N, C-alpha and C positions, 0 to 999 in steps of 0.2 A: 501572394495574398495581398500585400500592400498595393500593388499595381491594380489588382482587381477592385479593391476598395476605392482606390482613387478614381478608377473608371466609373464605378457605380455612383460615387459622389458627383462626378462631373456630368453624368447622364441623367440622374434623377434626384440629386441632392438639392436642398434649399427650396423644395416645394412645400407649400402649406398643407396641413391635414385635410382641409376642405377640398383641395384639388384631388387628393387621393380618393376621397369619397365620391367625388364627381366621376373620377376615372373608373372606380369600381362600378358605379351605376351605369356608365356607358358600356363597360365590358359585359355586364350582366344583360343589359338591354340588347346588345348586338348578338351575344351568344344565344339569346332566346328568340331573336327575331328571325325565325326560319320558316314559319308557316307560309308566308307569301312567296317564298322561293318555289313552292310546289302548288301555288294557287291554280295555275293553268292546268296542271295534271289532275288536280282534285276536281276541277270543273268538268273536264272531259271524261275522266274515268268514273267518278262517283256521282256526278250530277247529270251526265249525258249531254253536256253542252258541245256544240260544234267547235272546231278550232277557231273560227272567226268570232264566235260569240265569246269564247274564253278570252281571246285577245282583247275584245271590247271591255270585258270586266276587268282584266288586268290593267287596261288603259285607264279605267275609272280610278283605280288606285293611284296611278301616276298623276292624274288631274288633281285628285285630293291632296297629293304631296305638294304640288305647286302652291295650292291655297294654304296648306299647312305651314309652310315655311314663312309666308308673309304674316299669317295670323300669329304664329309663335313669336315672331320678332316684335310685333306690336304689343302683344300681351306681356312679353318678358320685360319690356320697357315700362309698361303701365302697371301690371300686377306685381311684377317681380320675377326673378329667375326661378326661385324655388317653387312659387305658386304655379307657374307655367309648367315646369317639369312634372310636378305632382299631378296636375290636372290632366296633362297629356298622357302620362303613364297609366293613371287610373282609368281614363276613358278608353285607351287602347286595350287594356286588359279586359274590360267589360265587352268591348266590341268583338274581341277574339273569341270569347265564350259564346256570344251570339252567333258568330260565324260557324262555330263548331256544330251547332244544332239547327242551322237554317237549311231549308230545303228548296225554297223558291228562288229561281235564278235572278229575278228582279230584286228581291230582298238581299241576296248575296252581292249583287252589283252595288247597291246603295251602301251596304255595310263595308264593302271593299273601298269605296270612295272615302267613307268616313275614317276607316283605318288609315288610309293614306294621309289624311289630315292629321290624325293623332300621332302617327309615326314620324311625321316631318316637323311637328311643332317643337320637339325638344332640341333640335339641332342648333338654332340660333341662341336658345337659352343656355345650352351647355357651353358653347363657345364664349358667350358674353360673361357667364359666371366665372369661367376660367380666367378671362382677362381681368375681371374684377378683383380676383384674389391672388393672382400670381404676379410678382414683381416683373417689370418690363424686361430686365436682363435675363430672367429665367423662362420667359414665355416660349422661346424657340424649343427648349427642352420639353415644356409642357405640351406643346402642340405635337411634337414628335412622339411623345408617349401616348397622346390621344389617338394619333394615326395608327400606332402600333396596337393599341387596345381595340380599335375598330376592326382591324384586319384579323387580329387573333380571335375576336368574337365571331367574325364572319366565318372563319375557318372552322371553329367549333360548331357554329350554326349549320354549316353545310353537312358536316358529319352527322350531327343529331337529326337533321331533317331527313336524310336518306334512310336512317334506321327507323324513325317514327312513321314515315310515310308508308313503309312496307308493312308496319304493324297495324296502324289505324290512323286515318285522316283526322278523326275526332280527337285522338290523343295528340296529334300534331298541333292543332289549334289550342287545346287546353294547356299543354306544356308551355307553349308560346305565351299564353295569358298568364300563367304562373310566374314565368321568368320576368315578364314585364311588371307584374305586381311586386316581385322581389326587388327590382330596381327602384320602384316607388318607395318601398319600405326603407331602403338604404338612404334615399334622398330625404325622406320624412324624418328619419332619426338622426342623421349625421350632417346634413347640408343646411347651413343657415341661409337666410336671405342675404344676398350680396349686393343688391341694387342700392339700397338706401342705408344711411348710417355708416359709421366707421370713419376713422381719421383719414383725411386726404381724399375722400370721395365727395362728389357733389350730390346733394339731396335735391330732388326735383319734386316740387309740389304741383299737383294737378290743378290747384286753384289759382296759380299765377302763370303768366306767359313767360316762357324762357326762350331767348333767341340764341341760336347756335352759330358761333363764328367758325367758318371754314376758310380754306385758302381762297375760295371763290367769292367770299363775302359773308354777310350776316343774314341768316335765314331763320324763320320760325321752325321749331322742331317738328318732325313728322316723317312719315315714309317718303313723302315727296322729296325731302332733302336728299335721301340716298339715291332716289331715282333720277335726280337732276345733277348729281355730283359727277362731272365729266371725268376727272382723274380716277375716281373709284370705279366708274362704269367701264373705263378702258381696261382696268385690271380685271374686272368681272368678265369682260369679253375674252381676255386671254385665258382666264380660268375655264370659260366655256369651251374653248378650243382644247384645253388639256383634258376636260371631261369627255368630250367627243372622241378624242384619241383613245383614252383609257377604255371607254365603253366598246371600242371595236373588238376587244377580247371576248366580250360576252354576247355580242350581237351579230357581227359579221364574220369574225374569224371561224366560228364553228361551221358556217356555210362554206367558207373557203377550204377548210380542212376536209370537209366532205367531198368537195369537188376534186380534191387531190387524192381521193381514194383512202383517206385515213379514217379509222374507226372512232366512235365516241370516246373510247378509252384513251385515245391519243390526245383528244381535246382535254380530257380530265387531267392528264399528265402535265400538259402545258399550264393549265390553271393552277394545279397543285404546286408546281414549281415556283410560280410567282408568289403564292401564299407563303410557302416555306422560306423563300428568300426574305420576304418582308418580316416575318416573325423572328427569324434568326439574325437579320442584319440591321433592322431599323434602329435599334438602340445605339448603334455605332455611328449613325449619320451625323449627329450634332458635332462631334469632334472633327469629323471630316470636313464639314462646311464652315466651321468657326473661322472668323477672320476674313471671310470672302464676302464681297458685296452680294446682296440678295438678288439683284437683277441678273447678275452674272450666273449665280447658282441656278436660277430659274431658266436662264437661257441655255445653259448646259443640259439641264434636265429635260426640257422640251426638245432639244436637239437629239438627245438620246432616244426619246420616244420616236422622233422622226426617223432615225437610223433603224430602230427596231422594226417599225412597221413598213419601211421601204424594203427591208430584207424579205418581207413576205411576198413581194412581187416575184421573187426568184425561188420561193420555197416550194418544194414538192415532196419533202421527206420530213419525218418527225424531228430529226436532229436539227434541221434548220429552224423549225418552229421553236424548239427548246432554246436554241442559241439566241434567237431574236427575243424571246421572252425574258431572258436574262438581261438583255440590253434595256428593254423598255421598263422592266421592273426596277432596275437601278435608277432610271430616270424618275419614276414615280416616287421612289424613296427619297431622292434628293429634293424633289419639289415640295413634299408635304410640309416640313417645318417653315420654310420661308413663305410659302403661299399662305398658310394660316396666319403667320405673324403680320405680314403686310396687310392682310384683310382686317386684322384687329387694329393695327396702327392707323389705318385710314379712317376709322370710325370715330366721330366725336363721342365722348363718354355718355352724353345724354341720349344718344341714339345708337348705342352699341348694338343692341339686339336687332333693331330695325335694319341696320347695315348688314348684319349677319344674315337676315332673312333674304335680302336682295342678293347677297352673295350666293346663298344656297339655292336660289332660283336657277342658277346655272346648271344644276345637276338634273332636275326634272326636264328642263329644256333639252339638255344633252341626251337624256334617255329617250326623247322623241326624235331628235335630229339624227342621232347615230344610226338607229335601225332603219328609219324611213329613207333618208337620203343614201345611206350606205348600201341598203338593199338594192336600190335602183342603180347605183354606181357599179356595184359588183355584177349585176345582171348584164349591163350593157357595156361595161368597160373591162370586165374580167380582172385579171391580175394587175392591170393598170390602176385599178382602184387604190391599191396600196401605195402607188407612187403619189397619188393625190393626197392620201392620208399623211404620208411622210413629208410631203411638201408643206402641209399645214403645220406640222411640228417645227419645221425649219423657219417658216414665217413667224410662228409664235415666238421662237427664240429671238429673232430679230426684233419683234415687237417688245419683248422685255428689255432688250438693250436700249431701244429708243425711248421707251416710256419710263424706264427705271429712275433716271435722275429727277424727272418731274415728280414721281411718287415720293422720293426722299425729301424733296423740297416741300411737298404737301404735308408730309408727316411732321417735318420741323415746324412749319407754320401752324399746324394744328396744336402742337405741343405749346407753342407760345400763346396761342389763343386760349387754350385750356387754362394756362397759368393766369392769364389776364382775367378770365371769368371766375376762376376758383378763389382768387384772393379777396375780391369784394364780397363774394358769397359767404366765405368763411368768416369774414369780418362782421357781416350782418348777423350770422348765427351767434357770434360771440357777443 
């Protein structure tokens, strides 16, 4: 009992109440965000759209998502984290109700794009708020719990979506809207604004010009700062590779399993195994990686993804796919905490949400690159496609080892710069 309590304190202890309310809001949000999983099926079965038209509408959702992460980052730094989260959740809830009762395909496409914006806006605000309230030494734990909540919510969403879609597509959208509204209520009642005020934080006034000192020099604050930060963009590029690798499981792997003569239930088993491993094992990851350099942890994790996907070049039976899934899922689990923490550490406090928005751009880009290039590669290269995917994982592992020391120097320089700015700012307020 004592060892269990010690493990729990080490895994989730020392985190402020605001974090747990943010965590609860994220969990509710993910558990309820299931309608879009069945959007293409809804369009083809209930609205008579062709497969190509359905793909175009779903693509509109992805385009909206790319715009949403940038908009969410800018608003979270200007309006505040809480205001951005509330606005995004309330708008998303209303849009889902509109989707439930829309009939015209053009209207549905426009609404899907707007839902993509609203669904993506909270991501940078959630992460920025977590960084605002969680002490630096506990952030790895916080991000590990965030990743766990995200995957647990998605697992619940997948189960609920299947049941609701069989009963009623309208109910699918309405329950999604209700869950999104419930997350908004939690945020409205329990999450304070974390951007301004509070001891030790910098207050930014829109009426005066603040210049942000980074390792590369002093720049005026704005989205352009993140988009021209070479060290940060190198890390985002490696995260893009990680995202492209991860998305192989939902975009290209089903096609490969079909070509191997495996049924859809086999694909479901592989995906379910990954979800179960994350839900059961993610809470043990922090103790496993503590004391190890983050660049080395990320190198090992991306190498494991490389090994797992390389194995698919030789897979022709479900057992091989399941074994490979174990390997790449362990890689995903190891990567989650250090990846999120490095992303947070590289961001100047004044531009925390903007940096998050640029970071999260990697995921909609990956959602386009993975199926587009992956489909061509699988069609013309066959099983050799997986050798290329595995090779990308190994190259990313080397990339983390090469760029890791520079990232750590960047973080140290940013901490010194932040201290230099904070002291006169606080003196002026006093």
